[in-house]
Residue, then its C-alpha position, 0 to 999 in steps of 0.5 A: x500499500x502507498x501513502x496515497x492509499x494510506x487508511x485516514x481517520x474517520x474513513x471506513x475500511x474492510x479488513x480481514x479478521x480470522x477468516x471473515x472480512x469485516x468494516x472498520x473506522x480508522x480512529x487514530x492515524x499512524x505517523x508513517x506506513x510501518x506504525x500501526x493503525x488504530x481501529x473500532x470494530x463495526x458491526x450490525x448488532x449492538x452488544x453494550x454501551x459503548x456501541x455508537x449507532x452510525x446514524x448515516x450508515x448509507x453514506x458510508x457505503x455499509x450494507x445496513x445499519x450498523x454500530x461502532x464498537x468502541x469498547x473493541x479498539x485495537x491497532x493493526x498494521x496499515x498493510x492489513x487493510x483491503x479497502x476503503x468504503x467510505x468516510x463516516x460523517x461529522x456528527x457519527x464521528x464526534x459520537x464515537x469520540x465522545x463515547x471513546x472517551x467515556x469508555x477510556x475515562x471509565x477504565x482510568x477512573x476504575x484503576x485510580x479506585x483500585x490503587x486509592x488515588 
């Protein structure tokens, strides 16, 4: 993958997860092509309170109503992305950002409380 085709923040790409192709949201860009990119899985079923409904899922070229799994964040190398399917609308992206912050803050608070901080 050349730099021109490098996945960018807010884009939805398809990547292979095990044996299943899955759409993912790029929520954190790497600096160079060799750096892993932060992704959030996209699914058609809501699993927990940290899943965000993609209100404008048709604009992203998804086949059906979908959710971003803000509690299922991971990193994968840029070369593992197959192809771009769309760009998340700014309103949906802001909702995802807020939910990721909420998820991360929840974990920090829990850990601080555990250590008496």
